N, C-alpha and C positions, 0 to 999 in steps of 0.2 A: 657088614661094617657100614656105618653111616658117614656122610661127609663131615658132620660135626665131630665124630669120634676120631676120624682121620686127621682133622685139623688140630684137635687137641694133642694128638700124638706128635704131629709135626712141630707144633709150637714148643713141645717139651724136648724134642729130639734134634732139632736143626739149629745150628748157630745163627744168630741174627745180629745185626749191627747194634741193637740196643735191647735191653730187657723188655719182654712182652708184658704190658700192663694187663692186670686181670680184667679191668673194665673194658679195654679194647678187645680182649679175647672173648669176653662174654657177648659183646655185640656181634663179633664175627661168628661165634657159635650159633647165635640166634639166626643170623643170615644163612648159615649152612643148613640149619634145620629147615628153614623155609624153602630153600632150594630142593631139598629132598622131598618135602611135602608137595611141591609143584611137580617134581619129576614123577612122583607116585600117583598123581591125579587126586590127591587129597586136598588140594587147594589150587586156585587159579587167580590171576590178577585181572581186575577191571580197572585199567589205569594204574593207580598205585594202591588200590584197595584190594585186600585179600578176601577172596570169596571161597568159603569152605566147599570142599568137594565131597564125594561119596566114594568110599572104598574100604578095604580091609584095614583094620587097625595095625599099625606097624609093629613088627616083632620086637624092635628095640624099645626099651622102657622109656628112655628120655624122649625119643622121637614120638612115641605114643602120647606122652605128656604134652608135647608141643602140639600135636594134632588136636588133643582134647582142649587145649587152651585157645584155639581159634575162636574169634568172635563170630557167633552164628546168627546175629540179628542185624538188621539195618539200623544205622549206617555201618557198613563193615569197617574194620580197622585198616589204617594205612600201613604200608611196609615200615615206615619210620617209627610209627607208634608201636608196632609189633616188636621191633628191634629193642627199643628202650624198655618195654614191659617184660617181654620174655627173657631179655638178656640180663635182667637183674640177678647178679651173683651166679650166672649160669656156668662160669668156668669152675667154680667150686663144686657144683653138682656133677660136672663131667669128670673132674679129678676124683671125686668120691666114687663115681661109677667105675672108673678105671681101677681104683684100689679094690673095690668090692669084687671086680672080675679077676683079680690077681694079676693085672697088667702093670701095676705100679707097686713098688715097695718103698718102705722108708727105713733107713738105718737109724741108729741112735747116735746122738752127738757124744763124743768122748768126754767133753767137758761138762756135759749135763746128762748124766746117766738117767735113763728112763724117759728122756725127752726125744720125740721123733725128729729125725733129720729131714732134709729136703726129699721130696718125692722123686723117685728115679724109675724110669721105664725098665721093665724086664724084657728079655728076649722072648718074643711070643709071635704066633702067626699074625695077630692083629697088628703088631708093630711092623712086621715085615711087609704086610699088605699095604699099610699106610706109606711105608718107605717106597714101595714099588709105584704106588700111585703118584707119589711126590716126584720121584726121579723120572717118571714118564712124562712129567709136565702136564698132568691132567688139568685142563683150563680152570675149572671152578676152584679146585683146591689151591692151585697156584695163585690165582687172583685174590682169594680170601687171605691166603698167607701174606701176600704182598701188602694188604691193608695193615698188617701187623708189623711190617718192616722186616719180614722174613724173605730174603731173596733166594731165588733158585740159582743153581750153579750154572745152568746152561746159558750160553750167550744169546741164542736166538729167542725172540719173544714167544710167550705162550700162545698156543692156537687160540683164535678168537672164539668167543661163545656166540652161538648162532641164535639161541632161544631168547627172544626179546624179554620175556618175563624174568628169566634168570639174570639177564643183563641189568634189568631194573633193580633186582634185589642186590646184586653185587655193587652197583653204583651207589645205592642208598646206604648200604653197609659201609662203604668207604667214606661217605660223607658223614655218617654218624660217628665213626672212629675219629675223623678229623675234628669234628665238633667237640668231642670229649677231650681230645688233646688240647684244643684251644682253651677249654674251661680249666684244665689243669694248669696250663701256662699262666692264665690270668690269676689263678689262686696263688701260684708260686710268686708272681710279681707282687701281689697284694701282701702276701706274708713277708716277703723280703722288705717291702716298704714299712710294714708295721714293726719288724725287727729293728730296722734302722732308727725309727722314731723312738722305740723303747730304749735303744742304746744311746740316743741323743745325737745321732749322726745326721 
């Protein structure tokens, strides 16, 4: 199980204060992938630049795609640029992977026969493993979920992350999610203003 897959399952499985936006989730998934690449020695950071490493190709298909997508020529890519590039529509790719793996099912809407309903997690070892990692307050998963507005139930704070490279990735991911949220808010305000003008208000 990868951190990104666990995060995807947690995002679908845990009640949050607000709906998780697909764009926010995609950025967080890209951050989770980078954490796993760092942990596996397949990448390292030089400041905020991602330096490709050398190692065995990950067994997970999407993580292998992430490793193959690393920029391997100078100047290397920044963590922020990686998040925006790799994160494009990444939540949809992870949902499709969960469906392909039989970890997600879709019922059919009663009012629209033949139309798939919302995706729902099935009981599986992968779901239970993600839940165990979540309830144990594993720091990386907890902090990534927090960027999506998914709070853990425990009162005590999550253990600190000691690895400075991972801290950089987590901080940059949080900033990117906040930036995307700010863009959405500006668009909502602009759309509301346009609607008011259209209605003559």
